[in-house]
N, C-alpha and C positions, 0 to 999 in steps of 0.2 A: 140378040146381043152382038154389037159390032166387034170387029177384031181388036180395035184399040181398047174398048171397054173390057173385053176378056183379058187382055194383057194387064190392065190396071188392077182388076180383081185378083189375078194371079200374083201380081207384085205385092198387093196388100196382104194376101194370105201367107205368102212366103215370109214377109216381114214379121207378121204376128207369130208365125211358127218359130222364126229365129229368136224373137224376143222371149219366147217361153222355153228355149232350150236349156238343158241342164249343163252347167260348166263346172269344172273341177280345178281348184288351185291349191297348191301347197305353199305354206308360209312358215316363217320362223317368228317366235314370240319371246319377248323379254319383258319383265315387269317387276314391280315391287309389291310387297305385302305388308300391311299393318295388321299383325296377327295377335290374337289373344285366345284364351279359353275361358269359358264361363266359370263363375265361382259358386261352389255348392255350399260351403260353410265359411264364415268369416271370423268367428270368435267362440271361445268356450271358457268356462270358469269351473274349476273343481276346488276342493278344499286345499288351501295354501298354495294354489297355483292358478295361473291364467295364461291364455295364449290367444293370439289373433293373427290373421293372415289376410293378404289382399293381392290382387293381380293387376298387372298393367300390360299394355301391348309391347311387342317388339317389332323392329323393322327387319324384314328379310326379303328374299327375292324368289323369282321363278324364271325358268327358261325352258323352251321346248319347241315342238312343231305343231302346226295346225293344218288341217285339211278343210277347205271350204267347198261344200257342195251347194251350188247356187242355182236358183230357178226363180226368175222374176225378182220380187221384193224379199223373198225368203232365202235363207241360207242355213244349212246344217253345218256346224263347225265343231267336229270332234277334235280333241287335242291330246297330246301326250306331253306332260310337263314334269320337270323336277322342281318341286315347290317346298320351301321351308316355312314351317309354321311353329307356333309355340306361345310362350308367355313368360313374364317376369313375375316371380313370386316374392313378396316381402312378408316376413313372419317375425313374430316376437314371442318370447316365453319368459315368464317370471315365476320363480319358485321361492317361497318364503319358508324359512326354518321356523316351525311353530314354537320352539323353545326360546331361541335368541331373537327372532324377528328379522335376522339378516336375510337379504334377498340375493338370489343368483339370477342374473338377467342375460338373456341371449337374444340378439337381433341379427337377422341375416337376410340375404336376398339370393335368389337363384334365377339364372337366365336359362330357360329350357328351349332348345331348338330341335324340332322334329323334322326329319327329312322324309318327304313323301314322293312317291311316283304316282301322279294323279292324272286321271282321264276325265275332263269335263266334256259334256255332250250338250252344247248350247245350240238353241235355235235362235237365229238372229233375223229380225225384221227391220228393213230399211223404210223409214217413213216416206210418204209420198212427197214429191217435189225434188228439188235439186240441192237440198240442204246437206245430205249425207248423214243425217242423224239416224241412230239405230236404238232399238231396245232388244235385250236378249235375256234368255232364261234357260235353265236346264239342270239336270242332275249331274253329279260327279261321283266317281268311285276312286279310292286311293289305297295304296299299300305302303306301310312304313318300311323304309330302307336304310335308316340310320339316324344320326343325331347325337347331341351332346347336351349335358347339363353342367353349368358351372356355378358353384356356390361359394359365398363368402359369409362368414359368421363372426360377429363381434360379441365377445363374452365379457361380463363384468360381475362384480360382487360387492356388496356393502360390508362384508365381513373383513375387517382389517387383518385378521390372522390367517386368511385363506388366500391362496394364489390360484389364478386361473389364466390359461393362455388367452391373451387379449383378442387375437385374430386367428382364425383357422379358415382354410380354403381348400377346396378339392374340386376335381372335375371327373365326371363319369359318363360313359356311353349310355345312350338310351337302349333299354332292353325291351324288345317287343314280345308280348306274351304275359304270363302271370308269374309272380314270385311264388314258387312252390313251397317255400318255407312258411310264409305268412298267409298265402292264399289271396293276397291283395295285388293290385296292379300299380301300387306306388309304395315307396318306403323312404326312410330318411336319407340313406346314402345312395340308393340306386333308384332310377326313375324308369318305371315300367309303363308301357302304353299298349293298348290293343293294336294288333297288327293292321286291321282293316278299318277304313272310315268311309262313310258315304254321306251325301248331303245334296245341296242344290246351290246354284249361283243365279243372281239376278243383277241387271245393271243397264247402263246406257253406253252408247258408243258413237263414234264418228268415223266414217269411211270416205276417203278421197283417193281415187285411183288404187294403187296397190297398198296404201298405208291405212291401217285401222287402229284407232285408239279406243280403249274401253275402260270404264270405271265400274267396278262391280263389288258385290258383297257375297261372301260365301258362308253358308250356315251348315255346320256339321251336325248330323243327327245321331252320331254314335258317342256315347259317354266313354271317353278314352280310358278312364282309370277305375271306374267303379266295378266291383265284382261282388257277387252275393257271398262268396266265401270270406271276403275281407270286410264286408259291412261298409258303413259310411267312411269316406275319406275326405279330408279337408281340401285335398288337391285335385279332386275330381272335376270334370267339366267336358264341354264340347268345343270343337274348333269354331272360331269366329274370325273371319279374315276380310278386311277391305283390300281391294286390289286395283292397281293401275297398270295397264299393260299396253304395249305397242306391238303390232303384228305387221310384217311385210309379206305380201303375197307375190310369189313369182308368176310370171305370165306363162 
């Protein structure tokens, strides 16, 4: 082997080794959530009474820091985020007086926002070529650190001789744990949630230089409200979150 050939081989080997080196970058992330919880029960009817409920998404946000451990086309991106999730609950109840036939009606909605300290552990793969397109997936763990539920109720009655307050509203903090009085993780006036959640995220992304944009979907595996002591509860469910985030990595 000539001297020039040896230098060429050494150069190629050093280039390959450099391309396979592991790099570390710290970044900041901000994003929006379209959050909801699954619905376990929607309606029930008993003698002289009926009720129904439904859920819809809320818009919330997330912010935090990300560490990118990169090697070739793969990157491990653990993050620590403050993320709000929740749901909007609409419910109605009708109770009929079996003697007079008059009805008492109650319709209300509650916007529930849970605050989580979340750690997603995503593995990101950048597709071949210069497109910058990515796919990612990974588990997450989260702990509840706060939140609030705001409720407005509209009351009415068909009984002309009876008066009921037309509108009532209240706000309450989220309590993490279990209501020791009823043994349930949800009640009418107070909203209880299990303290810990875990699940997984999947999605697509785009990376150009220090900027990364990702669209993902998070599936919670923990039933936040159900407890064996409390039995079935119409407000029980799991976290479901569509996410759109932007991350800037420092050099």
